[in-house]
PDB file of N, CA, C and O in Angstrom:
ATOM      1  N   MET A   1       1.753 -18.042  -6.547  1.00  0.00           N
ATOM      2  CA  MET A   1       0.511 -17.647  -5.936  1.00  0.00           C
ATOM      3  C   MET A   1      -0.532 -18.747  -6.081  1.00  0.00           C
ATOM      4  O   MET A   1      -1.324 -18.979  -5.168  1.00  0.00           O
ATOM      5  N   HIS A   2      -0.535 -19.407  -7.199  1.00  0.00           N
ATOM      6  CA  HIS A   2      -1.507 -20.480  -7.407  1.00  0.00           C
ATOM      7  C   HIS A   2      -1.270 -21.622  -6.422  1.00  0.00           C
ATOM      8  O   HIS A   2      -2.205 -22.320  -6.030  1.00  0.00           O
ATOM      9  N   ARG A   3      -0.019 -21.801  -6.029  1.00  0.00           N
ATOM     10  CA  ARG A   3       0.331 -22.850  -5.082  1.00  0.00           C
ATOM     11  C   ARG A   3      -0.422 -22.668  -3.759  1.00  0.00           C
ATOM     12  O   ARG A   3      -0.747 -23.641  -3.079  1.00  0.00           O
ATOM     13  N   PHE A   4      -0.692 -21.414  -3.409  1.00  0.00           N
ATOM     14  CA  PHE A   4      -1.396 -21.109  -2.170  1.00  0.00           C
ATOM     15  C   PHE A   4      -2.905 -21.006  -2.372  1.00  0.00           C
ATOM     16  O   PHE A   4      -3.641 -20.703  -1.433  1.00  0.00           O
ATOM     17  N   GLY A   5      -3.364 -21.258  -3.596  1.00  0.00           N
ATOM     18  CA  GLY A   5      -4.785 -21.180  -3.886  1.00  0.00           C
ATOM     19  C   GLY A   5      -5.286 -19.766  -4.103  1.00  0.00           C
ATOM     20  O   GLY A   5      -6.487 -19.508  -4.019  1.00  0.00           O
ATOM     21  N   TRP A   6      -4.369 -18.851  -4.383  1.00  0.00           N
ATOM     22  CA  TRP A   6      -4.747 -17.455  -4.606  1.00  0.00           C
ATOM     23  C   TRP A   6      -5.072 -17.244  -6.071  1.00  0.00           C
ATOM     24  O   TRP A   6      -4.396 -17.776  -6.952  1.00  0.00           O
ATOM     25  N   GLU A   7      -6.091 -16.479  -6.321  1.00  0.00           N
ATOM     26  CA  GLU A   7      -6.489 -16.150  -7.684  1.00  0.00           C
ATOM     27  C   GLU A   7      -5.741 -14.902  -8.140  1.00  0.00           C
ATOM     28  O   GLU A   7      -5.669 -13.915  -7.407  1.00  0.00           O
ATOM     29  N   THR A   8      -5.189 -14.945  -9.336  1.00  0.00           N
ATOM     30  CA  THR A   8      -4.511 -13.786  -9.901  1.00  0.00           C
ATOM     31  C   THR A   8      -5.534 -12.948 -10.645  1.00  0.00           C
ATOM     32  O   THR A   8      -6.206 -13.436 -11.553  1.00  0.00           O
ATOM     33  N   LEU A   9      -5.653 -11.683 -10.257  1.00  0.00           N
ATOM     34  CA  LEU A   9      -6.604 -10.783 -10.902  1.00  0.00           C
ATOM     35  C   LEU A   9      -5.888  -9.929 -11.929  1.00  0.00           C
ATOM     36  O   LEU A   9      -4.815  -9.390 -11.657  1.00  0.00           O
ATOM     37  N   CYS A  10      -6.472  -9.805 -13.095  1.00  0.00           N
ATOM     38  CA  CYS A  10      -5.916  -8.942 -14.126  1.00  0.00           C
ATOM     39  C   CYS A  10      -6.356  -7.510 -13.858  1.00  0.00           C
ATOM     40  O   CYS A  10      -7.430  -7.276 -13.304  1.00  0.00           O
ATOM     41  N   HIS A  11      -5.532  -6.567 -14.247  1.00  0.00           N
ATOM     42  CA  HIS A  11      -5.905  -5.162 -14.130  1.00  0.00           C
ATOM     43  C   HIS A  11      -5.320  -4.413 -15.311  1.00  0.00           C
ATOM     44  O   HIS A  11      -4.417  -4.918 -15.979  1.00  0.00           O
ATOM     45  N   PRO A  12      -5.819  -3.220 -15.578  1.00  0.00           N
ATOM     46  CA  PRO A  12      -5.302  -2.459 -16.708  1.00  0.00           C
ATOM     47  C   PRO A  12      -3.812  -2.187 -16.531  1.00  0.00           C
ATOM     48  O   PRO A  12      -3.327  -2.119 -15.402  1.00  0.00           O
ATOM     49  N   PRO A  13      -3.075  -2.029 -17.642  1.00  0.00           N
ATOM     50  CA  PRO A  13      -1.642  -1.770 -17.523  1.00  0.00           C
ATOM     51  C   PRO A  13      -1.346  -0.509 -16.724  1.00  0.00           C
ATOM     52  O   PRO A  13      -0.313  -0.429 -16.059  1.00  0.00           O
ATOM     53  N   TYR A  14      -2.233   0.470 -16.779  1.00  0.00           N
ATOM     54  CA  TYR A  14      -2.054   1.662 -15.963  1.00  0.00           C
ATOM     55  C   TYR A  14      -3.416   2.116 -15.476  1.00  0.00           C
ATOM     56  O   TYR A  14      -4.365   2.220 -16.253  1.00  0.00           O
ATOM     57  N   SER A  15      -3.500   2.376 -14.218  1.00  0.00           N
ATOM     58  CA  SER A  15      -4.719   2.934 -13.646  1.00  0.00           C
ATOM     59  C   SER A  15      -4.310   3.844 -12.502  1.00  0.00           C
ATOM     60  O   SER A  15      -3.617   3.398 -11.587  1.00  0.00           O
ATOM     61  N   PRO A  16      -4.720   5.104 -12.525  1.00  0.00           N
ATOM     62  CA  PRO A  16      -4.369   5.990 -11.416  1.00  0.00           C
ATOM     63  C   PRO A  16      -4.954   5.505 -10.091  1.00  0.00           C
ATOM     64  O   PRO A  16      -4.492   5.906  -9.023  1.00  0.00           O
ATOM     65  N   ASP A  17      -5.962   4.650 -10.160  1.00  0.00           N
ATOM     66  CA  ASP A  17      -6.564   4.124  -8.940  1.00  0.00           C
ATOM     67  C   ASP A  17      -5.731   3.017  -8.312  1.00  0.00           C
ATOM     68  O   ASP A  17      -6.024   2.568  -7.204  1.00  0.00           O
ATOM     69  N   LEU A  18      -4.703   2.581  -9.007  1.00  0.00           N
ATOM     70  CA  LEU A  18      -3.833   1.537  -8.474  1.00  0.00           C
ATOM     71  C   LEU A  18      -2.467   2.076  -8.068  1.00  0.00           C
ATOM     72  O   LEU A  18      -1.532   1.298  -7.874  1.00  0.00           O
ATOM     73  N   ALA A  19      -2.338   3.370  -7.940  1.00  0.00           N
ATOM     74  CA  ALA A  19      -1.055   3.965  -7.559  1.00  0.00           C
ATOM     75  C   ALA A  19      -0.646   3.452  -6.183  1.00  0.00           C
ATOM     76  O   ALA A  19      -1.401   3.603  -5.222  1.00  0.00           O
ATOM     77  N   PRO A  20       0.532   2.849  -6.072  1.00  0.00           N
ATOM     78  CA  PRO A  20       0.969   2.306  -4.783  1.00  0.00           C
ATOM     79  C   PRO A  20       0.957   3.335  -3.654  1.00  0.00           C
ATOM     80  O   PRO A  20       0.748   2.982  -2.493  1.00  0.00           O
ATOM     81  N   SER A  21       1.178   4.587  -3.988  1.00  0.00           N
ATOM     82  CA  SER A  21       1.213   5.617  -2.946  1.00  0.00           C
ATOM     83  C   SER A  21      -0.158   5.887  -2.336  1.00  0.00           C
ATOM     84  O   SER A  21      -0.254   6.557  -1.308  1.00  0.00           O
ATOM     85  N   ASP A  22      -1.215   5.375  -2.953  1.00  0.00           N
ATOM     86  CA  ASP A  22      -2.561   5.558  -2.411  1.00  0.00           C
ATOM     87  C   ASP A  22      -2.949   4.469  -1.417  1.00  0.00           C
ATOM     88  O   ASP A  22      -3.976   4.576  -0.747  1.00  0.00           O
ATOM     89  N   TYR A  23      -2.147   3.443  -1.320  1.00  0.00           N
ATOM     90  CA  TYR A  23      -2.513   2.325  -0.470  1.00  0.00           C
ATOM     91  C   TYR A  23      -2.389   2.668   1.005  1.00  0.00           C
ATOM     92  O   TYR A  23      -1.685   3.598   1.399  1.00  0.00           O
ATOM     93  N   TYR A  24      -3.080   1.905   1.782  1.00  0.00           N
ATOM     94  CA  TYR A  24      -3.209   2.000   3.238  1.00  0.00           C
ATOM     95  C   TYR A  24      -1.909   2.385   3.949  1.00  0.00           C
ATOM     96  O   TYR A  24      -1.859   3.399   4.645  1.00  0.00           O
ATOM     97  N   LEU A  25      -0.886   1.599   3.780  1.00  0.00           N
ATOM     98  CA  LEU A  25       0.369   1.777   4.510  1.00  0.00           C
ATOM     99  C   LEU A  25       1.023   3.120   4.236  1.00  0.00           C
ATOM    100  O   LEU A  25       1.583   3.729   5.148  1.00  0.00           O
ATOM    101  N   PHE A  26       0.963   3.590   3.007  1.00  0.00           N
ATOM    102  CA  PHE A  26       1.737   4.768   2.625  1.00  0.00           C
ATOM    103  C   PHE A  26       1.213   6.061   3.237  1.00  0.00           C
ATOM    104  O   PHE A  26       1.971   7.018   3.398  1.00  0.00           O
ATOM    105  N   HIS A  27      -0.054   6.105   3.574  1.00  0.00           N
ATOM    106  CA  HIS A  27      -0.571   7.294   4.271  1.00  0.00           C
ATOM    107  C   HIS A  27       0.074   7.406   5.655  1.00  0.00           C
ATOM    108  O   HIS A  27       0.443   8.496   6.093  1.00  0.00           O
ATOM    109  N   TYR A  28       0.201   6.279   6.325  1.00  0.00           N
ATOM    110  CA  TYR A  28       0.832   6.263   7.644  1.00  0.00           C
ATOM    111  C   TYR A  28       2.324   6.578   7.535  1.00  0.00           C
ATOM    112  O   TYR A  28       2.871   7.328   8.343  1.00  0.00           O
ATOM    113  N   LEU A  29       2.968   5.999   6.535  1.00  0.00           N
ATOM    114  CA  LEU A  29       4.394   6.256   6.340  1.00  0.00           C
ATOM    115  C   LEU A  29       4.640   7.721   6.010  1.00  0.00           C
ATOM    116  O   LEU A  29       5.591   8.320   6.513  1.00  0.00           O
ATOM    117  N   ASP A  30       3.801   8.295   5.179  1.00  0.00           N
ATOM    118  CA  ASP A  30       3.930   9.709   4.829  1.00  0.00           C
ATOM    119  C   ASP A  30       3.842  10.587   6.079  1.00  0.00           C
ATOM    120  O   ASP A  30       4.641  11.507   6.257  1.00  0.00           O
ATOM    121  N   ASN A  31       2.875  10.299   6.935  1.00  0.00           N
ATOM    122  CA  ASN A  31       2.744  11.069   8.180  1.00  0.00           C
ATOM    123  C   ASN A  31       3.962  10.899   9.076  1.00  0.00           C
ATOM    124  O   ASN A  31       4.412  11.856   9.707  1.00  0.00           O
ATOM    125  N   HIS A  32       4.491   9.695   9.133  1.00  0.00           N
ATOM    126  CA  HIS A  32       5.659   9.406   9.970  1.00  0.00           C
ATOM    127  C   HIS A  32       6.899  10.154   9.475  1.00  0.00           C
ATOM    128  O   HIS A  32       7.719  10.601  10.278  1.00  0.00           O
ATOM    129  N   LEU A  33       7.033  10.288   8.170  1.00  0.00           N
ATOM    130  CA  LEU A  33       8.224  10.920   7.585  1.00  0.00           C
ATOM    131  C   LEU A  33       8.101  12.434   7.445  1.00  0.00           C
ATOM    132  O   LEU A  33       9.102  13.121   7.240  1.00  0.00           O
ATOM    133  N   ARG A  34       6.892  12.953   7.553  1.00  0.00           N
ATOM    134  CA  ARG A  34       6.665  14.384   7.342  1.00  0.00           C
ATOM    135  C   ARG A  34       7.555  15.220   8.264  1.00  0.00           C
ATOM    136  O   ARG A  34       7.580  15.025   9.479  1.00  0.00           O
ATOM    137  N   GLY A  35       8.277  16.149   7.656  1.00  0.00           N
ATOM    138  CA  GLY A  35       9.123  17.069   8.405  1.00  0.00           C
ATOM    139  C   GLY A  35      10.490  16.528   8.773  1.00  0.00           C
ATOM    140  O   GLY A  35      11.316  17.258   9.322  1.00  0.00           O
ATOM    141  N   LYS A  36      10.742  15.265   8.480  1.00  0.00           N
ATOM    142  CA  LYS A  36      12.041  14.675   8.812  1.00  0.00           C
ATOM    143  C   LYS A  36      13.011  14.876   7.653  1.00  0.00           C
ATOM    144  O   LYS A  36      12.617  14.902   6.487  1.00  0.00           O
ATOM    145  N   SER A  37      14.274  15.017   7.996  1.00  0.00           N
ATOM    146  CA  SER A  37      15.323  15.026   6.975  1.00  0.00           C
ATOM    147  C   SER A  37      16.432  14.107   7.469  1.00  0.00           C
ATOM    148  O   SER A  37      16.611  13.917   8.672  1.00  0.00           O
ATOM    149  N   PHE A  38      17.158  13.553   6.539  1.00  0.00           N
ATOM    150  CA  PHE A  38      18.169  12.556   6.873  1.00  0.00           C
ATOM    151  C   PHE A  38      19.522  12.986   6.337  1.00  0.00           C
ATOM    152  O   PHE A  38      19.630  13.544   5.245  1.00  0.00           O
ATOM    153  N   THR A  39      20.542  12.717   7.121  1.00  0.00           N
ATOM    154  CA  THR A  39      21.897  13.076   6.694  1.00  0.00           C
ATOM    155  C   THR A  39      22.703  11.861   6.272  1.00  0.00           C
ATOM    156  O   THR A  39      23.769  11.990   5.670  1.00  0.00           O
ATOM    157  N   ASN A  40      22.183  10.668   6.593  1.00  0.00           N
ATOM    158  CA  ASN A  40      22.915   9.463   6.197  1.00  0.00           C
ATOM    159  C   ASN A  40      21.961   8.269   6.108  1.00  0.00           C
ATOM    160  O   ASN A  40      20.818   8.323   6.561  1.00  0.00           O
ATOM    161  N   GLU A  41      22.462   7.213   5.521  1.00  0.00           N
ATOM    162  CA  GLU A  41      21.651   6.011   5.305  1.00  0.00           C
ATOM    163  C   GLU A  41      21.240   5.361   6.623  1.00  0.00           C
ATOM    164  O   GLU A  41      20.144   4.810   6.724  1.00  0.00           O
ATOM    165  N   ALA A  42      22.099   5.419   7.621  1.00  0.00           N
ATOM    166  CA  ALA A  42      21.777   4.814   8.917  1.00  0.00           C
ATOM    167  C   ALA A  42      20.532   5.455   9.531  1.00  0.00           C
ATOM    168  O   ALA A  42      19.704   4.760  10.120  1.00  0.00           O
ATOM    169  N   ASP A  43      20.397   6.769   9.396  1.00  0.00           N
ATOM    170  CA  ASP A  43      19.208   7.455   9.911  1.00  0.00           C
ATOM    171  C   ASP A  43      17.948   7.004   9.170  1.00  0.00           C
ATOM    172  O   ASP A  43      16.893   6.821   9.778  1.00  0.00           O
ATOM    173  N   VAL A  44      18.067   6.831   7.870  1.00  0.00           N
ATOM    174  CA  VAL A  44      16.930   6.364   7.065  1.00  0.00           C
ATOM    175  C   VAL A  44      16.527   4.966   7.517  1.00  0.00           C
ATOM    176  O   VAL A  44      15.346   4.689   7.727  1.00  0.00           O
ATOM    177  N   ARG A  45      17.508   4.094   7.664  1.00  0.00           N
ATOM    178  CA  ARG A  45      17.224   2.715   8.081  1.00  0.00           C
ATOM    179  C   ARG A  45      16.580   2.658   9.469  1.00  0.00           C
ATOM    180  O   ARG A  45      15.621   1.916   9.681  1.00  0.00           O
ATOM    181  N   LYS A  46      17.102   3.434  10.399  1.00  0.00           N
ATOM    182  CA  LYS A  46      16.545   3.435  11.759  1.00  0.00           C
ATOM    183  C   LYS A  46      15.107   3.949  11.756  1.00  0.00           C
ATOM    184  O   LYS A  46      14.238   3.376  12.412  1.00  0.00           O
ATOM    185  N   THR A  47      14.862   5.015  11.027  1.00  0.00           N
ATOM    186  CA  THR A  47      13.508   5.571  10.966  1.00  0.00           C
ATOM    187  C   THR A  47      12.544   4.569  10.341  1.00  0.00           C
ATOM    188  O   THR A  47      11.424   4.401  10.823  1.00  0.00           O
ATOM    189  N   ALA A  48      12.970   3.906   9.274  1.00  0.00           N
ATOM    190  CA  ALA A  48      12.118   2.900   8.625  1.00  0.00           C
ATOM    191  C   ALA A  48      11.859   1.729   9.567  1.00  0.00           C
ATOM    192  O   ALA A  48      10.726   1.263   9.687  1.00  0.00           O
ATOM    193  N   THR A  49      12.900   1.258  10.229  1.00  0.00           N
ATOM    194  CA  THR A  49      12.750   0.148  11.168  1.00  0.00           C
ATOM    195  C   THR A  49      11.810   0.523  12.304  1.00  0.00           C
ATOM    196  O   THR A  49      10.940  -0.263  12.678  1.00  0.00           O
ATOM    197  N   ASP A  50      11.982   1.714  12.850  1.00  0.00           N
ATOM    198  CA  ASP A  50      11.100   2.182  13.926  1.00  0.00           C
ATOM    199  C   ASP A  50       9.649   2.238  13.459  1.00  0.00           C
ATOM    200  O   ASP A  50       8.738   1.828  14.179  1.00  0.00           O
ATOM    201  N   PHE A  51       9.445   2.749  12.251  1.00  0.00           N
ATOM    202  CA  PHE A  51       8.085   2.848  11.715  1.00  0.00           C
ATOM    203  C   PHE A  51       7.462   1.467  11.569  1.00  0.00           C
ATOM    204  O   PHE A  51       6.382   1.215  12.104  1.00  0.00           O
ATOM    205  N   PHE A  52       8.134   0.568  10.848  1.00  0.00           N
ATOM    206  CA  PHE A  52       7.543  -0.738  10.555  1.00  0.00           C
ATOM    207  C   PHE A  52       7.349  -1.584  11.806  1.00  0.00           C
ATOM    208  O   PHE A  52       6.402  -2.367  11.875  1.00  0.00           O
ATOM    209  N   SER A  53       8.223  -1.443  12.788  1.00  0.00           N
ATOM    210  CA  SER A  53       8.082  -2.242  14.010  1.00  0.00           C
ATOM    211  C   SER A  53       7.069  -1.648  14.985  1.00  0.00           C
ATOM    212  O   SER A  53       6.719  -2.294  15.973  1.00  0.00           O
ATOM    213  N   SER A  54       6.597  -0.445  14.729  1.00  0.00           N
ATOM    214  CA  SER A  54       5.644   0.184  15.647  1.00  0.00           C
ATOM    215  C   SER A  54       4.208  -0.289  15.425  1.00  0.00           C
ATOM    216  O   SER A  54       3.321   0.063  16.202  1.00  0.00           O
ATOM    217  N   TYR A  55       3.965  -1.074  14.387  1.00  0.00           N
ATOM    218  CA  TYR A  55       2.614  -1.552  14.089  1.00  0.00           C
ATOM    219  C   TYR A  55       2.522  -3.056  14.287  1.00  0.00           C
ATOM    220  O   TYR A  55       3.497  -3.787  14.116  1.00  0.00           O
ATOM    221  N   THR A  56       1.336  -3.495  14.648  1.00  0.00           N
ATOM    222  CA  THR A  56       1.093  -4.914  14.902  1.00  0.00           C
ATOM    223  C   THR A  56       0.760  -5.644  13.598  1.00  0.00           C
ATOM    224  O   THR A  56       0.431  -5.010  12.595  1.00  0.00           O
ATOM    225  N   PRO A  57       0.845  -6.968  13.615  1.00  0.00           N
ATOM    226  CA  PRO A  57       0.424  -7.732  12.438  1.00  0.00           C
ATOM    227  C   PRO A  57      -1.026  -7.438  12.041  1.00  0.00           C
ATOM    228  O   PRO A  57      -1.366  -7.483  10.859  1.00  0.00           O
ATOM    229  N   LYS A  58      -1.871  -7.140  13.013  1.00  0.00           N
ATOM    230  CA  LYS A  58      -3.274  -6.816  12.720  1.00  0.00           C
ATOM    231  C   LYS A  58      -3.372  -5.581  11.810  1.00  0.00           C
ATOM    232  O   LYS A  58      -4.207  -5.543  10.905  1.00  0.00           O
ATOM    233  N   PHE A  59      -2.535  -4.588  12.045  1.00  0.00           N
ATOM    234  CA  PHE A  59      -2.499  -3.376  11.224  1.00  0.00           C
ATOM    235  C   PHE A  59      -2.177  -3.728   9.770  1.00  0.00           C
ATOM    236  O   PHE A  59      -2.857  -3.274   8.849  1.00  0.00           O
ATOM    237  N   TYR A  60      -1.135  -4.542   9.573  1.00  0.00           N
ATOM    238  CA  TYR A  60      -0.728  -4.913   8.215  1.00  0.00           C
ATOM    239  C   TYR A  60      -1.780  -5.786   7.543  1.00  0.00           C
ATOM    240  O   TYR A  60      -2.049  -5.636   6.351  1.00  0.00           O
ATOM    241  N   ARG A  61      -2.371  -6.695   8.306  1.00  0.00           N
ATOM    242  CA  ARG A  61      -3.414  -7.567   7.750  1.00  0.00           C
ATOM    243  C   ARG A  61      -4.597  -6.732   7.252  1.00  0.00           C
ATOM    244  O   ARG A  61      -5.143  -7.005   6.183  1.00  0.00           O
ATOM    245  N   LYS A  62      -4.989  -5.724   8.019  1.00  0.00           N
ATOM    246  CA  LYS A  62      -6.105  -4.859   7.617  1.00  0.00           C
ATOM    247  C   LYS A  62      -5.808  -4.189   6.279  1.00  0.00           C
ATOM    248  O   LYS A  62      -6.677  -4.123   5.410  1.00  0.00           O
ATOM    249  N   GLY A  63      -4.590  -3.697   6.112  1.00  0.00           N
ATOM    250  CA  GLY A  63      -4.213  -3.051   4.856  1.00  0.00           C
ATOM    251  C   GLY A  63      -4.257  -4.007   3.677  1.00  0.00           C
ATOM    252  O   GLY A  63      -4.710  -3.644   2.592  1.00  0.00           O
ATOM    253  N   ILE A  64      -3.790  -5.218   3.889  1.00  0.00           N
ATOM    254  CA  ILE A  64      -3.797  -6.218   2.820  1.00  0.00           C
ATOM    255  C   ILE A  64      -5.232  -6.597   2.462  1.00  0.00           C
ATOM    256  O   ILE A  64      -5.562  -6.755   1.287  1.00  0.00           O
ATOM    257  N   GLU A  65      -6.073  -6.740   3.466  1.00  0.00           N
ATOM    258  CA  GLU A  65      -7.469  -7.092   3.204  1.00  0.00           C
ATOM    259  C   GLU A  65      -8.193  -5.991   2.433  1.00  0.00           C
ATOM    260  O   GLU A  65      -9.101  -6.282   1.655  1.00  0.00           O
ATOM    261  N   GLN A  66      -7.812  -4.750   2.634  1.00  0.00           N
ATOM    262  CA  GLN A  66      -8.446  -3.645   1.917  1.00  0.00           C
ATOM    263  C   GLN A  66      -8.054  -3.611   0.439  1.00  0.00           C
ATOM    264  O   GLN A  66      -8.757  -3.010  -0.373  1.00  0.00           O
ATOM    265  N   LEU A  67      -6.949  -4.246   0.089  1.00  0.00           N
ATOM    266  CA  LEU A  67      -6.527  -4.272  -1.312  1.00  0.00           C
ATOM    267  C   LEU A  67      -7.569  -4.940  -2.200  1.00  0.00           C
ATOM    268  O   LEU A  67      -7.820  -4.487  -3.317  1.00  0.00           O
ATOM    269  N   GLU A  68      -8.170  -6.010  -1.710  1.00  0.00           N
ATOM    270  CA  GLU A  68      -9.169  -6.718  -2.515  1.00  0.00           C
ATOM    271  C   GLU A  68     -10.315  -5.784  -2.897  1.00  0.00           C
ATOM    272  O   GLU A  68     -10.753  -5.775  -4.048  1.00  0.00           O
ATOM    273  N   THR A  69     -10.797  -5.005  -1.944  1.00  0.00           N
ATOM    274  CA  THR A  69     -11.885  -4.065  -2.213  1.00  0.00           C
ATOM    275  C   THR A  69     -11.461  -3.029  -3.238  1.00  0.00           C
ATOM    276  O   THR A  69     -12.212  -2.714  -4.161  1.00  0.00           O
ATOM    277  N   CYS A  70     -10.267  -2.504  -3.077  1.00  0.00           N
ATOM    278  CA  CYS A  70      -9.746  -1.494  -4.007  1.00  0.00           C
ATOM    279  C   CYS A  70      -9.633  -2.064  -5.417  1.00  0.00           C
ATOM    280  O   CYS A  70     -10.078  -1.442  -6.381  1.00  0.00           O
ATOM    281  N   TRP A  71      -9.043  -3.240  -5.532  1.00  0.00           N
ATOM    282  CA  TRP A  71      -8.868  -3.853  -6.847  1.00  0.00           C
ATOM    283  C   TRP A  71     -10.215  -4.164  -7.493  1.00  0.00           C
ATOM    284  O   TRP A  71     -10.380  -4.004  -8.702  1.00  0.00           O
ATOM    285  N   GLN A  72     -11.176  -4.608  -6.685  1.00  0.00           N
ATOM    286  CA  GLN A  72     -12.490  -4.928  -7.238  1.00  0.00           C
ATOM    287  C   GLN A  72     -13.156  -3.682  -7.805  1.00  0.00           C
ATOM    288  O   GLN A  72     -13.819  -3.761  -8.840  1.00  0.00           O
ATOM    289  N   LYS A  73     -12.995  -2.534  -7.151  1.00  0.00           N
ATOM    290  CA  LYS A  73     -13.556  -1.279  -7.664  1.00  0.00           C
ATOM    291  C   LYS A  73     -12.952  -0.936  -9.019  1.00  0.00           C
ATOM    292  O   LYS A  73     -13.652  -0.467  -9.917  1.00  0.00           O
ATOM    293  N   VAL A  74     -11.655  -1.169  -9.166  1.00  0.00           N
ATOM    294  CA  VAL A  74     -10.992  -0.897 -10.444  1.00  0.00           C
ATOM    295  C   VAL A  74     -11.541  -1.833 -11.518  1.00  0.00           C
ATOM    296  O   VAL A  74     -11.826  -1.400 -12.634  1.00  0.00           O
ATOM    297  N   LEU A  75     -11.689  -3.104 -11.186  1.00  0.00           N
ATOM    298  CA  LEU A  75     -12.234  -4.061 -12.156  1.00  0.00           C
ATOM    299  C   LEU A  75     -13.672  -3.707 -12.528  1.00  0.00           C
ATOM    300  O   LEU A  75     -14.048  -3.781 -13.697  1.00  0.00           O
ATOM    301  N   ASP A  76     -14.468  -3.325 -11.545  1.00  0.00           N
ATOM    302  CA  ASP A  76     -15.861  -2.954 -11.806  1.00  0.00           C
ATOM    303  C   ASP A  76     -15.959  -1.723 -12.697  1.00  0.00           C
ATOM    304  O   ASP A  76     -16.907  -1.587 -13.471  1.00  0.00           O
ATOM    305  N   ALA A  77     -14.981  -0.828 -12.591  1.00  0.00           N
ATOM    306  CA  ALA A  77     -14.973   0.398 -13.407  1.00  0.00           C
ATOM    307  C   ALA A  77     -14.395   0.136 -14.795  1.00  0.00           C
ATOM    308  O   ALA A  77     -14.311   1.052 -15.612  1.00  0.00           O
ATOM    309  N   VAL A  78     -13.995  -1.106 -15.068  1.00  0.00           N
ATOM    310  CA  VAL A  78     -13.430  -1.522 -16.352  1.00  0.00           C
ATOM    311  C   VAL A  78     -12.272  -0.597 -16.758  1.00  0.00           C
ATOM    312  O   VAL A  78     -12.121  -0.238 -17.926  1.00  0.00           O
ATOM    313  N   GLY A  79     -11.476  -0.233 -15.774  1.00  0.00           N
ATOM    314  CA  GLY A  79     -10.298   0.583 -16.065  1.00  0.00           C
ATOM    315  C   GLY A  79     -10.541   2.073 -16.099  1.00  0.00           C
ATOM    316  O   GLY A  79      -9.587   2.849 -16.156  1.00  0.00           O
ATOM    317  N   ASP A  80     -11.811   2.500 -16.065  1.00  0.00           N
ATOM    318  CA  ASP A  80     -12.102   3.933 -16.057  1.00  0.00           C
ATOM    319  C   ASP A  80     -11.740   4.523 -14.702  1.00  0.00           C
ATOM    320  O   ASP A  80     -11.804   3.843 -13.677  1.00  0.00           O
ATOM    321  N   TYR A  81     -11.359   5.792 -14.710  1.00  0.00           N
ATOM    322  CA  TYR A  81     -11.025   6.476 -13.465  1.00  0.00           C
ATOM    323  C   TYR A  81     -12.289   6.694 -12.638  1.00  0.00           C
ATOM    324  O   TYR A  81     -13.362   6.953 -13.183  1.00  0.00           O
ATOM    325  N   PHE A  82     -12.155   6.589 -11.346  1.00  0.00           N
ATOM    326  CA  PHE A  82     -13.269   6.885 -10.448  1.00  0.00           C
ATOM    327  C   PHE A  82     -12.716   7.526  -9.188  1.00  0.00           C
ATOM    328  O   PHE A  82     -11.547   7.351  -8.843  1.00  0.00           O
ATOM    329  N   GLU A  83     -13.568   8.262  -8.514  1.00  0.00           N
ATOM    330  CA  GLU A  83     -13.169   8.863  -7.242  1.00  0.00           C
ATOM    331  C   GLU A  83     -13.824   8.087  -6.131  1.00  0.00           C
ATOM    332  O   GLU A  83     -15.003   7.740  -6.205  1.00  0.00           O
ATOM    333  N   ASP A  84     -13.061   7.821  -5.111  1.00  0.00           N
ATOM    334  CA  ASP A  84     -13.551   7.037  -3.983  1.00  0.00           C
ATOM    335  C   ASP A  84     -14.385   7.868  -3.058  1.00  0.00           C
ATOM    336  O   ASP A  84     -14.880   7.362  -2.050  1.00  0.00           O
TER     337      ASP A  84
END
């Protein structure tokens, strides 16, 4: 990461505010998968491929850019829980 000039931010070892399932992408994925059931791995792969290919790079970039704001809130709270 340093090779690209990115700063590594430290965060608490555990913070409920950093749960991966709360991030941008997973809300959309949850909605996409809601009510679906799978009988084999091929169905899972096709559904995942369809989901990920249905969004533009702009969609993914927006989610990544929002991570900085989320992480900064956690750092500002010094690891304490907060509600958004």
